[in-house]
TIMITOR-273173 format. One record per residue: residue in three letters; x, y, z of N, C-alpha, C in turn. Coordinates in steps of 0.001 Angstrom, whole numbers, plus 500000, padded with zeros to 6 digits. Example, Ala and Ser with C-alpha at 12.3 -4.5 7.8 and 13.67 -1.06 7.14 Angstrom:
<dodrens>
ALA513190494310507800512300495500507800513200496700507800SER512850497750507080513670498940507140512900500030507870
</dodrens>
This chain:
<dodrens>
UNK235706179412913475235751179269911369236897179155911127UNK237511178269910248239059178683909447238994179344908707UNK240485180198908627240361180605907138240464180482906147UNK240451181733905189240040180511904084241352180967903242UNK241467180347902612242684180436902223242633180765900268UNK244146180889899794244342180321898294245438180145898244UNK245173179196897345246390178506897017246825177763898670UNK248387178144899270248646177538900176248643178511901588UNK248207179677901021248580181206901696246713181858902692UNK247375182139904070245761182491905092245529183590904847UNK244137183734904900243927185472904651244989186870904966UNK245791186249906688246606187421906720247178187099906214UNK247630185648905541249462186065904241249051187216903300UNK247387187001902934247408187411901857247260188637902633UNK246891189609903144246481190562903596247629191270904041UNK248873190849904262249662191702904420250466191392903277UNK251397190387902530251136190088901482251008191862900079UNK250119191433900337249068192463899712249412194417900149UNK249327194482901939249911195522902785251683195646901913UNK252040194461901745253452194843901803253629195546900345UNK253677195968899438253537195277898317252611197311898289UNK251777197496898829251389199360898499252061199899899513UNK253292198645899872253932200307900829254592200914899886UNK255049202380900256256304202865899649257953202591899178UNK258035201942899673259209201567899452259254199959898090UNK257927199695897435257664198470897455257345199446895827UNK256355200402895892256365201010895127257041201592894300UNK258307202228894806258984202598894239260095201744893715UNK260310200279894080260950199955893454260592198782891959UNK259350198600892914258008198333891537258460199141890646UNK258217200350890593258135201733889381259726201902889007UNK260769201277888932261783201980888756262625200261888349UNK263278200216887051263945200032886792264956199650887278UNK265609200733886838266955200240887507266841201016889411UNK266249200086889645266596199988890904266179199021891645UNK265078198396890787265131197002890347266683195390889809UNK266791196758889009268142196028888205269600196081889328UNK269516197280890389270603197882890658270262196609892324UNK268947196806892957268736195447894172269621193506893618UNK269315193392892321269056192588891859270070192442891473UNK271537193312890205272817192643891121273329193144891978UNK272623193897893131273471193355894634272951191668895118UNK272561191736895130271432190151895602272347189384895046UNK272228189300894003273958188322892828274976188250893766UNK275909189646894102276611189421894115276553188571896162UNK275719188969897080275508188414898093275899187001898170UNK274514186660897096275005185215896511276550184754896155UNK277132185449895478278192185420894522279796184811896363UNK279455185990897374280144185776898497279101184559899044UNK278127184329899662277424183350899884277987181687899165UNK277632181201897843278112180465897525279779180641897171UNK280823181060896713281495181113897142282375180999897888UNK282133181772899404283130181423900486282950179886901044UNK280836179415900234280510177739901180281562176734900638UNK282028177183898756282645176324898117283287176090898665UNK284563177021898876285991176512899391286581176237900963UNK284994176230901956285055175743903346284785174646903197UNK283617174561901787283130172577901635283963172171900844UNK284290172243899868285888172017899662287015171407900225UNK286852171385900870288354171909901544287905170616903214UNK286583171391903705286416169507904429286097169023903787UNK285294168742902360285454167544901928286663166466901083UNK288394167328901231289256166649901403290093166886899986UNK289100167550899233288838168334897382290180168941897981UNK289611169676897809290817171597898032291806171892899916UNK292927171865899675293743172582900388293504170907901150UNK293218170023901135293505168954901860294387168937902951UNK295825169742902267297257169304903225296835170229904612UNK295728171055904353295844172091905461294905171962906784UNK295259172234907818293293172529908522292089172699909162UNK291522172268908700290231172380908427290138174018909145UNK290161174253910207289705175241911089291081176681910565UNK291910176558909912292287177554908632292003177687907711UNK291150177019907389291078177574905817289494177929905956UNK288390177766907071287042177587907112286887179219907418UNK287521179654908707287270180601908885286746182048907880UNK287889182123907269287571183608906588286042183235905186UNK286544181987904895285185182025903839283919182539904496UNK283905181473905785282797182070906163282508183092906858UNK283058183984906979283194185354907111282351186107905712UNK282652185668904488282048185448903084280765185569903353UNK280633183918903615279000183219903259278210184097904785UNK278927184794905913277734185933906606277694186828905833UNK278451187533904813278507188914904825277703188639903421UNK277915187358902398277006187100901484275167187213902578UNK275490186202902769273681186455903688273129187515903675UNK273517188254905114273360189133904567272549190078904050UNK273373190526902570273553190960901626272684190962900675UNK272637189525900939270848188543900607270354188473900521UNK269647188601901773268755188791902560268170189779902428UNK268557191093903174268873192616902639268144192676901143UNK268322192121900338268170192330899177266959191936898442UNK266802190327899144265739189111898599264129190444899067UNK264797190860900607263051190934901373262078192806900121UNK263603193393899715263358194179899400262828194609898039UNK263590192842897467263070192209895803261707191664896110UNK261535191350896751260270189851897213259129191559897715UNK259053192620898664258081193458898642257233193881897854UNK257722193853896567256750194251894887255394193879894456UNK256486192512894688255456191190894361255061190171895306UNK255056190488896359254982189125897676253912188512896995UNK252654189038897450251486187777896720251735187135896144UNK252524187608894737252985186640893399253521185658894336UNK254900186382894671256398185121895323255504184231896031UNK254494185176896859254151183659898921253747183032897811UNK252779183308896405251892182020896336252875180513895081UNK254249180891895077254147180391894436255626179223894947UNK254617178220894510255864176972895012256952176901894899UNK257559177043893877258843177303893786259771178361894359UNK259102179598895074259585180764895401259667179616897361UNK258813178939897539258174178641898477259269178101898821UNK259973176731898030260545175946898185261926176024898149UNK262092177497897860263596178053898115263790178867899104UNK262172179206899689262661179751900921262406178796902217UNK262130177612901634262538176262902882263977175799902526UNK264352175850901801265842175739901275266509176201901695UNK266566177383901738267537178472902684267367178573904284UNK266281178329904200266310178158905823267299176507906121UNK267095175532905307267723174781905909269398174829905971UNK269613175269904645270480176293904697271881176695905793UNK271128177625906675271509178928907211271551177774907981UNK270270177292908132270466176013910310271205174801910047UNK271489174802908690272998173423908753274032174134909215UNK274049175558907904275000175661908015276379176511909817UNK274995177172910290275358177925911376274892176036912971UNK274626175232912842274300174510913577275472173709913743UNK274898172576912503275718170842912806276583171208911451UNK276743172065910723278548171956910303279255172938911387UNK278949174052911638280312174556912929280741173517913245UNK279685172958914146280028171977915225280894171022914903UNK280547170039913625281381169588912952283034169883913150UNK283077171551912647284876171418911953285091171729913742UNK283936172485914739284960172610916640285640171618916875UNK284518170407916332285066168998917140286109168398917277UNK287377168820917737289020168177917090288768166951917419UNK287871165585917116287931163910917146287361164364916091UNK286593165572914856286023164676913779286082164355912706UNK285811162807912357286571162056911352286306162756910064UNK287405162371909096287428162813907674286469162744907426UNK285423161258906962284370161038906755283048161952907322UNK283174162322908427282215163530908917282179165163908303UNK283122165463908616283751165997908230283601165600905822UNK283692164909905442283526165209903916282033165230904078UNK281379164749904950279903164559904733279447165461904784UNK279361166912906229278507167518906014279115168961904848UNK281008168830904669281008169457903507280297169808901959UNK279924168339902212279567167837900578277414168405900776UNK277116168025901816275979168585902507275509169880902528UNK276417170710903112275968172160902410276564172624901336UNK277479172129900648276960172279899857276491172329898515UNK275741170722899042274507171000898010272951171797898512UNK273114172080899631271958172696900932272063174445899842UNK273334174413899612273511175981899224273173176532897718UNK273673174548897049274011174982895279272129174929895071UNK271357174568895694269700174317896030269027176216896094UNK269285176718896716269201177558897110269183178272895559UNK270654178462894970271117179140894150269914178058893044UNK269782177257893097269548177025892681267730177089891932UNK267313176878893419265581177378893016265546178960893469UNK266452179400893349266775180750892925265868180987892040UNK267968180680891107267097180697889174265924180630888838UNK265118179195889224263926178480888822263042179315889098UNK263034180211890367261712181674890281261833182595889224UNK262749182857889300263044183378888778262593183155886871UNK262957182379886049262789182085885590261933181584884797UNK260670181050885970259681180100885748258530180915886415UNK258731182352886438257779183194887000257239184368886153
</dodrens>
């Protein structure tokens, strides 16, 4: 028998999201404006580290910023910022998601944000990293990889903003 769906979610997803919303952590966050605001602020700090690191390394890869310096010399520190920012954003994002899991899970803009997040992180930690480490990478490949990575992370941020504003 096929699973019943509400929107694009199956009963299993709906049951999980409803359970998640009923956990002590989720209800505590939902009932505390202070916690919600604090988590949102820390989430924004994570996003700032992530997008800031991406901006510096991507603009170098595109040849727009610090073009006279080797790519590997410039991308290392910002990439650590990306990793820290992503970690902060994922942890706080999960905590912010928990109190409204069923509504957010059904929201098309939120689903788009999650798809973009997966695409951006996958690109950053696979294709982009491989291009940076190849000694014979052409300036065109670097430029394209930098601009694609930047576009993906900015799209994640814009989808997040759209989710907040349209929720």
